[in-house]
N, C-alpha and C positions, 0 to 999 in steps of 0.2 A: 393612411397608410405610410407607413416607416417611408424615410427619404435617404439620398444616397448624395452626401457632399460631394461638389461637383469640383473643389479646387479655387474657385469663382467667386471673390467672395459677396461681387456684389449680383451675381448671378443667384448664389445661395441665398441668400437677402431677400430678393425679387419672389423664387421662387420656392425656396423650402430644400431646395436637391432634388436629382432627379428620383424618382416615383420608383420601388424598388420591384424589381422583379417587372419593369415595363421599357418600353423601347422608345429612345428620342434621335429626332434626326437631325443631321446639321446640313446646310446647306449653304453655300457662298464661292463668291470667284476668286481665282486664286491671288491667291495673297491675304486673303482676307483673315487667314488663322484656323482654317479647319482642324489641320493635324496638330497645332502647338495645342488647339482646344481639347483633342483629341488623347494627347498624351498626357496635361494635365490631368486633367479627368481619370487617366490610368492611374497617373501617381496619387493623385487625393484617393483613390479609392483603393488601393496598397493598404497604404496609412491609414485608413478604416479596416482592414484586415481582411478585406475581400480579395479571396485568390482572383487574377484578372489575365486575363489571354487580350491580346490586341492581336488582328488580323491585319497585316498593310499588303495591298495587291500592285502595289507601285513602287513603294521602297523596299529597300532591305533592312534590317533592325539597323547595321550602320551606321547608317544616314539618321535614325531616328534616334538611338542616343548622342551621335553629337549635335541634333536638334536639343534634346534635351539638357545637352552640359550644356550650352549657350545660355541655359535658366536657371543654373545649378544644380540642377536636377539630377541625381546617382541611381540612372535606373541600373546599372549594371547591380549594384549592389540587390535591389527589389530581386533583380531577376536570377541572383545567384543563393537569395533566400529560397527560392521556390514562390513568390506569391505573383510573379511575375512575369506571363511569357507571352514570347512572340511566334506570330507563325505569318512566315512568308512565303506568300503563293507567288509573288513576284519572281522571284530569285529560281522557282520551282520550272515557272514558264522558259525562264530564260536560259535552263540548263538543257531543255531537249532540245534536238536537232531541227533543224525546220522542216522537214515534210513530217517528224511526229508533232512539231507546234502547231502546224493548221489542222491536224486532228485535235488534238489537245485541247485547243482555242473553242473547235466548234462543241467537246463535249461539255466544255465550260461555261458557255454561253445561256446566261440564265437560270444554269446551276446553284442556285443557291445553298442549296443542302449542303454545297461543298463547307460551306462556311460550319453549319453542324456538324458535321465529320470530324471538323477539324479541332472542335472546342472539348476535353476534360470535361468529365462527368464531375469534377469537382469545381467547378468554372463557377462564380458566383457573378460577373461582372465579366463586360465584352467591350471593344472596338473594334466595328470595320470600319476600312480605310482603304478605301473609297470602296462600294459597292458598282460604280459605273462600268470598274472594268469588265465587269460578268453583264453589260445588261445589251451588250451589240446585237445587232437587226430583230431583239427583240420588239412584238409590235403591244402596247396598252395593254392589251387583255392579258396576251403572256407576261409581261412585267407585274402586272397587280396580282397573279392569281400567284406565281413562284413568289414574289413579297411579301403577301397574305401568310402564306403557310411559313413562309422564313419568320416574321415576327410571332406569327400565333408557337412556333414549336419553343421559339427564347421564351416567350411567356409561361409556357408549359413546364418548363425547367428554368422557372423561376430566375432567369439571367437578367441581368441591366444590362441594357446595350446603349451604346450611342453608336450611332447609322451615318457615317460621311456620305454626302453625295455631292459630285462634282458638279462644276457649274453646267455642262455641256448638257451631262446627265439629265441634272435637277430641269433643264427645261423642256424635256420630253415627258418626265416621269413623276415633277414634283406634285402636284395636284391628285396624283392617285398614290401617291405615298403617304400623301398628308392622311389621307384617310385610316391607315393600318397604324401607324404610329401612337403614342400615348403624349406625345409632345414633340413640338420641331421648332428649329433654333437657325433665322436665315443671316450671316456675315456679308457684309457688305463694305467695298469704298464708296466713300460719293464725297462730292465738294458743298462746305458749309455754305449757304447760302446767305449766311450773314458777314463769316467772315473771309470767302473766299478760300478757304485752304481744305485741301483732303483730308477725310478724316476716316474712321472705323466706324461702324455702329450694326448693333442688332437687333434683330426684328423678334420680338418673342413670338411667334407665331400661331400656337395653340401650346396650352399646359390642364389639361383636362383635369376638374377636379381643384385646379390652383386657380387662386385672381392674380392675372396679368397685366402689365403696363401696354396702352394703346399706342404709344410713342417710340419713336426708336430709340436707343441707348447708347450711348457713347461707350467706347472703350479705346483702349490702348493695347501695343505689347510693347513691354518693356523688358528687364531684365530680369523680373521676376516671372514669365508670362503675359498672360489675356489679364487685363484690369478694366475693371468697369470705373467710367469718370462723370460719366452722368448722374445727376440725382432724380432717380425714378418714386413714381408712387404705385402699389399697385394697385389695381383703381379696377377690373374689370376680370369675371369668370371665363 
């Protein structure tokens, strides 16, 4: 199966990259780097020649451009070249009146097809950041039904997708979402039991048809983005 590089060298070394035309789930606490992971993947996808769409449900593109600039990533150029497109769903909600908003939000709850409708036909890679904004008041059964359909439709269109799920939503729906996606990463901040210092670690929860490590992988967020700093062996299917 063809793989797409993530832009995170250590991750690519371990997994070979994300399988083309499949979906990967990213979960994690606030400040763990979920959006940075998404932006880094989107940038690398563009550099590999894949037409990429970044769907943001909470931030606008200005905020994302600012985050990217902190790492020296010129997303404006990629956008101007037509290879990267931002879809700002948060700004759409913010522009409606309070009365209209109540109607709009009710209509959008669980309406994952909204994501599909906003993706141009020639899109090859997508980042959805994050899907939690569309899960309010969904039952587990409703979430699985809608999420399964979203992942299925993306696969049918052969779109490689990174789906970000916030920590609050993942507590409720993470186990359900894991069944649908091809791969899953969990980003965490924890105290190192040996040094007593706070550190960031990621768990490659699953990646079908791929040998992955059982141990946590230590990473840092430096001036170049996410960087793997621990040495690991891929030892498990």
